[in-house]
C-alpha positions as CSV (number, residue, x, y, z in Angstrom):
1,X,0.0,0.0,0.0
2,X,1.3,3.4,-1.0
3,X,1.2,5.8,2.0
4,X,1.1,9.0,0.0
5,X,-1.7,7.7,-2.3
6,X,-3.6,6.5,0.7
7,X,-3.4,10.0,2.3
8,X,-4.4,11.7,-0.9
9,X,-7.5,9.4,-1.3
10,X,-8.5,10.1,2.3
11,X,-8.1,13.9,2.0
12,X,-5.3,13.8,4.5
13,X,-2.4,15.4,2.5
14,X,-1.7,19.1,2.6
15,X,2.0,19.5,1.7
16,X,5.1,17.4,1.3
17,X,8.7,18.1,0.4
18,X,10.0,16.9,-3.0
19,X,11.4,13.4,-2.8
20,X,9.2,12.3,0.1
21,X,7.1,9.8,-2.0
22,X,10.3,8.3,-3.6
23,X,11.8,7.8,-0.2
24,X,8.7,6.0,1.1
25,X,8.6,3.8,-2.0
26,X,12.2,2.5,-1.8
27,X,12.6,1.7,1.9
28,X,11.0,1.3,5.3
29,X,10.9,4.8,6.6
30,X,10.9,5.9,10.3
31,X,8.7,8.9,10.7
32,X,7.6,10.9,13.8
33,X,4.8,13.1,14.8
34,X,5.0,15.3,17.9
35,X,2.4,16.4,20.4
36,X,2.8,18.6,23.4
37,X,1.4,17.1,26.7
38,X,-0.4,20.3,27.6
39,X,-3.4,18.2,28.9
40,X,-3.8,14.7,30.3
41,X,-5.8,13.7,27.2
42,X,-5.8,14.1,23.5
43,X,-8.9,15.5,21.8
44,X,-10.3,14.7,18.4
45,X,-8.4,17.6,16.9
46,X,-5.3,15.4,17.4
47,X,-6.9,12.4,15.6
48,X,-5.9,13.3,12.1
49,X,-2.2,13.3,13.0
50,X,-2.6,10.0,15.0
51,X,-4.4,8.4,12.0
52,X,-1.5,9.5,9.8
53,X,0.8,7.5,12.0
54,X,-1.7,4.6,11.9
55,X,-1.8,4.5,8.1
56,X,2.0,4.9,8.0
57,X,2.4,1.8,10.1
58,X,-0.2,-0.1,8.0
59,X,1.8,0.7,4.9
60,X,4.9,-1.0,6.5
61,X,6.7,2.0,7.9
62,X,7.8,2.7,11.5
63,X,5.9,5.4,13.5
64,X,7.3,7.4,16.4
65,X,5.1,9.5,18.6
66,X,7.1,12.2,20.3
67,X,5.7,13.6,23.5
68,X,7.1,17.1,23.9
69,X,8.0,17.1,27.6
70,X,10.6,19.8,27.0
71,X,8.8,21.8,24.3
72,X,5.6,21.6,26.3
73,X,7.3,23.7,28.9
74,X,7.7,26.4,26.4
75,X,4.7,26.5,24.0
76,X,4.4,26.7,20.3
77,X,3.3,29.9,18.6
78,X,2.0,28.2,15.5
79,X,-1.6,28.9,14.9
80,X,-2.0,30.6,18.3
81,X,-2.6,34.2,19.3
82,X,-1.6,33.8,23.0
83,X,1.3,32.3,24.8
84,X,0.6,29.0,26.6
85,X,0.8,28.6,30.3
86,X,4.0,26.8,31.3
87,X,3.6,23.4,33.0
88,X,5.8,21.8,35.6
89,X,7.6,18.5,35.2
90,X,5.3,16.4,37.3
91,X,2.2,17.6,35.4
92,X,3.9,17.0,32.1
93,X,5.0,13.4,33.1
94,X,1.4,12.6,34.2
95,X,0.0,13.9,30.9
96,X,2.6,11.9,28.9
97,X,1.6,8.7,30.5
98,X,-2.1,9.3,29.8
99,X,-1.4,10.2,26.2
100,X,0.7,7.0,25.8
101,X,-2.2,4.9,27.0
102,X,-4.5,6.5,24.5
103,X,-2.2,6.3,21.5
104,X,-1.6,2.6,22.1
105,X,-5.2,2.0,20.9
106,X,-4.2,3.3,17.5
107,X,-0.6,2.0,17.0
108,X,1.1,-1.4,17.5
109,X,3.9,-1.1,20.0
110,X,4.8,-4.8,19.8
111,X,8.6,-4.8,19.9
112,X,8.9,-8.0,17.8
113,X,7.7,-6.1,14.7
114,X,10.3,-4.5,12.5
115,X,8.1,-1.4,12.3
116,X,6.9,-1.4,15.9
117,X,5.7,2.0,17.1
118,X,7.7,3.9,19.6
119,X,7.0,6.7,22.0
120,X,9.8,9.1,23.0
121,X,9.9,12.2,25.1
122,X,12.2,15.1,24.1
123,X,12.7,16.0,27.8
124,X,15.0,12.9,27.9
125,X,17.6,14.5,25.6
126,X,16.9,18.2,26.4
127,X,17.0,18.1,30.2
128,X,20.8,18.1,30.4
129,X,21.3,20.4,27.4
130,X,22.7,23.7,28.6
131,X,21.8,27.0,27.0
132,X,25.4,27.5,26.0
133,X,25.5,24.0,24.4
134,X,22.2,24.8,22.6
135,X,23.5,28.2,21.3
136,X,26.8,26.6,20.1
137,X,25.4,23.4,18.6
138,X,22.1,24.4,17.2
139,X,21.7,28.2,17.2
140,X,24.7,28.8,15.0
141,X,23.2,26.8,12.1
142,X,20.0,28.8,11.7
143,X,19.9,32.5,11.2
144,X,17.4,34.9,12.8
145,X,16.4,36.0,9.3
146,X,15.4,32.5,8.5
147,X,13.4,32.2,11.7
148,X,11.7,35.6,11.3
149,X,10.5,34.6,7.8
150,X,8.3,31.8,9.2
151,X,4.5,32.5,8.9
152,X,3.8,31.5,12.5
153,X,6.3,34.1,13.7
154,X,5.1,36.8,11.4
155,X,1.5,36.4,12.4
156,X,2.4,36.9,16.1
157,X,4.6,39.9,15.3
158,X,2.0,41.6,13.1
159,X,-0.5,42.3,15.7
160,X,-2.5,39.1,16.2
161,X,-1.2,38.7,19.8
162,X,-1.6,41.5,22.3
163,X,1.7,40.9,23.9
164,X,3.8,40.0,20.8
165,X,6.1,37.0,20.8
166,X,8.3,36.1,23.7
167,X,11.9,34.9,23.2
168,X,10.8,31.6,24.8
169,X,8.3,30.9,22.1
170,X,10.6,32.3,19.4
171,X,13.1,29.5,20.2
172,X,10.4,26.8,19.7
173,X,11.1,26.1,16.1
174,X,14.8,25.6,16.9
175,X,13.9,23.1,19.7
176,X,11.5,21.2,17.4
177,X,14.2,21.3,14.7
178,X,16.6,19.8,17.2
179,X,14.1,17.0,18.0
180,X,14.2,16.0,14.3
181,X,18.0,16.2,14.3
182,X,18.3,14.0,17.4
183,X,15.8,11.4,16.0
184,X,17.6,11.4,12.7
185,X,20.9,10.7,14.4
186,X,19.7,8.2,17.0
187,X,16.9,6.4,15.2
188,X,17.4,7.0,11.5
189,X,14.2,9.1,11.4
190,X,14.0,10.8,8.0
191,X,10.4,12.1,7.9
192,X,8.4,14.4,10.2
193,X,4.6,14.4,10.0
194,X,2.3,17.1,11.4
195,X,-0.6,19.4,10.9
196,X,-0.2,22.1,8.2
197,X,0.4,24.8,10.9
198,X,3.6,22.9,11.7
199,X,5.1,23.3,8.2
200,X,7.5,26.1,9.2
201,X,8.8,24.2,12.2
202,X,9.2,21.0,10.1
203,X,11.2,22.7,7.4
204,X,13.4,24.3,10.0
205,X,14.2,20.8,11.2
206,X,15.1,19.5,7.7
207,X,17.3,22.6,7.2
208,X,19.0,22.1,10.6
209,X,19.8,18.4,9.6
210,X,21.4,19.5,6.3
211,X,23.3,22.4,7.8
212,X,24.6,20.3,10.7
213,X,25.3,17.0,9.0
214,X,25.8,18.0,5.4
215,X,23.6,18.5,2.3
216,X,23.7,14.8,1.4
217,X,21.6,13.9,4.4
218,X,17.9,13.2,3.5
219,X,15.2,14.7,5.7
220,X,11.6,15.3,4.7
221,X,8.3,16.7,5.9
222,X,4.7,15.9,5.2
223,X,1.6,17.6,6.6
224,X,-2.1,17.0,6.9
225,X,-4.7,19.8,6.4
226,X,-6.5,21.6,9.2
227,X,-9.7,19.7,9.5
228,X,-12.8,21.9,9.5
229,X,-16.6,21.4,9.3
230,X,-18.4,21.9,6.0
231,X,-19.3,25.5,7.1
232,X,-15.6,26.3,7.5
233,X,-15.8,26.3,11.4
234,X,-13.1,24.7,13.5
235,X,-13.5,20.9,13.8
236,X,-13.9,19.1,17.2
237,X,-15.3,22.0,19.2
238,X,-18.7,21.9,20.8
239,X,-20.5,24.5,23.0
240,X,-19.0,22.8,26.0
241,X,-15.4,22.8,24.5
242,X,-13.2,20.1,23.1
243,X,-14.4,16.5,22.5
244,X,-11.8,14.5,24.4
245,X,-10.6,10.9,24.1
246,X,-10.5,10.5,27.9
247,X,-13.9,9.1,29.0
248,X,-13.7,11.1,32.2
249,X,-13.6,14.3,30.2
250,X,-16.0,13.3,27.4
251,X,-18.2,10.3,28.1
252,X,-18.3,7.6,25.3
253,X,-22.0,8.4,24.9
254,X,-21.2,12.1,24.2
255,X,-18.3,11.1,22.1
256,X,-20.5,8.8,19.9
257,X,-23.2,11.5,19.7
258,X,-20.7,14.0,18.3
259,X,-20.1,11.8,15.3
260,X,-23.7,10.9,15.0
261,X,-24.7,14.6,14.7
262,X,-22.2,15.6,12.0
263,X,-23.6,16.7,8.6
264,X,-23.8,14.4,5.6
265,X,-21.0,16.3,3.9
266,X,-18.8,16.1,6.9
267,X,-19.6,12.4,7.5
268,X,-18.4,11.6,3.9
269,X,-15.1,13.4,4.7
270,X,-14.6,12.2,8.2
271,X,-15.2,8.5,7.6
272,X,-12.1,8.6,5.3
273,X,-10.0,10.6,7.7
274,X,-10.9,9.0,11.1
275,X,-11.4,5.3,10.3
276,X,-9.3,2.5,8.9
277,X,-12.1,1.1,6.7
278,X,-11.0,0.1,3.2
279,X,-11.8,2.2,0.1
280,X,-14.4,-0.4,-0.9
281,X,-16.1,-0.4,2.5
282,X,-16.2,3.4,2.6
283,X,-17.5,3.8,-0.9
284,X,-20.3,1.2,-0.2
285,X,-21.2,3.0,3.1
286,X,-21.5,6.3,1.3
287,X,-23.6,4.9,-1.5
288,X,-25.9,3.2,0.9
289,X,-26.3,6.4,2.9
290,X,-27.0,8.6,-0.2
291,X,-29.9,6.2,-1.1
292,X,-31.6,7.0,2.2
293,X,-30.0,9.9,4.0
294,X,-32.7,10.1,6.7
295,X,-31.5,6.8,8.3
296,X,-28.1,8.5,9.0
297,X,-26.4,5.2,8.2
298,X,-23.1,6.9,7.4
299,X,-23.0,8.8,10.7
300,X,-23.8,5.7,12.6
301,X,-21.0,3.7,10.9
302,X,-18.6,6.6,11.5
303,X,-19.6,6.8,15.2
304,X,-19.3,3.1,15.6
305,X,-15.8,2.9,14.0
306,X,-14.3,5.8,15.9
307,X,-15.9,5.0,19.3
308,X,-14.8,1.4,19.2
309,X,-11.3,2.4,18.2
310,X,-11.0,5.0,21.0
311,X,-13.1,3.4,23.8
312,X,-13.6,-0.3,22.8
313,X,-16.7,-2.3,21.8
314,X,-18.2,-2.6,25.3
315,X,-18.3,1.2,25.8
316,X,-19.7,1.6,22.3
317,X,-22.5,-0.8,23.1
318,X,-23.2,1.1,26.3
319,X,-23.3,4.4,24.3
320,X,-26.0,2.8,22.0
321,X,-28.0,1.7,25.1
322,X,-27.7,5.2,26.5
323,X,-28.9,6.7,23.2
324,X,-31.9,4.4,23.3
325,X,-33.0,5.8,26.6
326,X,-34.1,8.9,24.9
327,X,-35.1,7.7,21.5
328,X,-36.0,4.0,21.8
329,X,-37.4,1.3,24.1
330,X,-35.3,0.8,27.2
331,X,-35.7,-0.5,30.7
332,X,-34.7,0.3,34.3
333,X,-32.0,-2.3,33.8
334,X,-30.5,-0.3,30.9
335,X,-30.7,2.9,33.0
336,X,-29.0,1.3,36.0
337,X,-25.9,0.4,33.8
338,X,-25.1,4.1,33.3
339,X,-22.5,5.8,35.4
340,X,-23.2,9.2,36.8
341,X,-21.3,11.1,34.1
342,X,-23.1,9.3,31.3
343,X,-26.5,9.8,33.0
344,X,-25.9,13.5,33.2
345,X,-24.6,13.6,29.6
346,X,-27.7,11.8,28.2
347,X,-30.1,14.0,30.1
348,X,-28.2,17.3,29.7
349,X,-30.7,20.1,29.2
350,X,-33.8,18.4,30.7
351,X,-35.5,20.3,33.5
352,X,-33.8,19.6,36.8
353,X,-35.0,19.9,40.4
354,X,-32.9,19.7,43.5
355,X,-34.7,18.3,46.6
356,X,-33.2,17.5,50.0
357,X,-32.5,13.8,50.3
358,X,-34.5,13.4,53.5
359,X,-37.5,15.0,51.8
360,X,-37.4,12.4,49.0
361,X,-37.0,9.2,51.1
362,X,-40.4,8.3,52.5
363,X,-42.2,10.8,50.3
364,X,-45.2,9.8,48.2
365,X,-44.5,10.0,44.4
366,X,-47.5,12.2,43.9
367,X,-46.3,14.7,46.5
368,X,-42.8,14.8,45.1
369,X,-43.9,15.3,41.5
370,X,-46.7,17.8,42.1
371,X,-45.6,19.7,45.3
372,X,-41.9,19.4,46.1
373,X,-41.1,19.8,42.3
374,X,-43.1,21.1,39.3
375,X,-42.7,18.0,37.2
376,X,-46.5,17.9,37.1
377,X,-48.9,20.8,37.6
378,X,-51.1,19.1,40.1
379,X,-51.9,15.9,42.0
380,X,-55.0,15.3,39.9
381,X,-52.9,15.6,36.7
382,X,-50.4,13.2,38.3
383,X,-53.1,10.6,39.1
384,X,-54.7,11.0,35.7
385,X,-51.3,10.5,33.9
386,X,-50.4,7.5,36.0
387,X,-53.8,5.9,35.4
388,X,-53.3,6.2,31.7
389,X,-49.9,4.6,31.8
390,X,-48.1,7.8,30.9
391,X,-46.0,8.3,34.0
392,X,-42.6,6.6,34.6
393,X,-39.9,6.8,37.3
394,X,-36.6,5.4,36.3
395,X,-38.1,3.8,33.2
396,X,-40.8,1.9,35.2
397,X,-44.5,2.7,34.9
398,X,-45.9,4.2,38.1
399,X,-48.9,2.2,39.0
400,X,-49.3,3.5,42.6
401,X,-48.5,7.2,43.0
402,X,-49.3,6.9,46.7
403,X,-46.3,4.6,47.1
404,X,-43.5,6.0,49.2
405,X,-40.0,6.4,47.6
406,X,-37.0,4.6,49.2
407,X,-33.3,4.7,48.9
408,X,-33.3,1.9,46.3
409,X,-35.2,4.2,44.0
410,X,-32.3,6.6,43.6
411,X,-30.0,6.1,40.7
412,X,-26.3,6.3,41.8
413,X,-27.7,7.1,45.2
414,X,-29.0,10.6,44.2
415,X,-31.1,10.7,41.0
416,X,-34.7,10.1,40.0
417,X,-35.6,10.1,36.3
418,X,-39.2,11.1,35.7
419,X,-40.8,10.6,32.3
420,X,-44.1,12.2,31.3
421,X,-45.5,10.7,28.1
422,X,-42.9,9.6,25.5
423,X,-40.6,12.6,25.2
424,X,-40.8,14.8,28.4
425,X,-38.2,14.1,31.0
426,X,-37.3,15.6,34.4
427,X,-34.3,14.9,36.6
428,X,-34.7,15.1,40.3
429,X,-31.4,15.3,42.3
430,X,-31.2,14.5,45.9
431,X,-28.9,16.8,47.8
């Protein structure tokens, strides 16, 4: 399989240096992609880069994921208008370990394979590198004029940032360039991958290799485009912020729902970028979807593939069960399987009432629903609804509204889910 052709077909190629494809065709290439551990989780904005590494490995090449423990302490100006907050070593190490666990779901780190994936941390080779050593061994090879010409630097200097560009951030491209030089020397790494906003940093690295080791040394760069929505807006952002890979930050249910709710045009693009499905499978899925767009088959397939890849089949199945709580037939048993975060995620936006716990325990359902909350306008309405089978608590029909509620009725020890008719939900929280 041709890596470059694969990226082109999937819409994942923005720029590459001349000679890159020839190199990939004639030998097994070691390539790396860097990410700064500024959080303890990747988000879906990182996925295109990670999928590039995944496709690279599937094509027989060797991927390296570089966690920028050193560069993460500085911050990269590329594509940003403000300087990052600097992180301490303990936080960076924690973030690195979390990221490694997530990336292992995408790449094969089995050391018995000739193209086994590796994870490295640039802090390991930068921590003992003195400023004087850096100035002498790295700084002398790249001119300030060369660095100033980079688009990422120019944007910051021309008024996009209120405070300009600090020297700390100005040095970032040299540090990233040195990463490439180090990996070239130590691991024979000839190719750097990244988002298109990294093109300036990547080319600085290739230039540093040639100026340090000689013009005969081969080093190349390849980037993927910035992924956007069909309307041109930034991909991966919701009203609540980033869509994270960590289930504690974004529940598998909310993660699945993100993909389920993308537009038809976006679904056709994203299924190529964010899955490993074959060309034939993708073409068939798109054709089937176009025949009946209302069934959202493409979004469902996209959601399934990405959710299983990130969270596993079991969490995907639970996400489907959670989805059915709102839109399909489900039972109290299904409801009881949900953890607190997923429960709140599923019923985000429904009317909520907080009631003291001791006012719930021992209280009649009719009094709780009509007096202590306004789930229902009156006791008579409550009785009428229950008699007609239109009132449920925790997905069970309420037959006797005079029945007192107990501790066992509370989900996760603090929630009651009230359903009026088919579509009206209320959440009562015991405090």
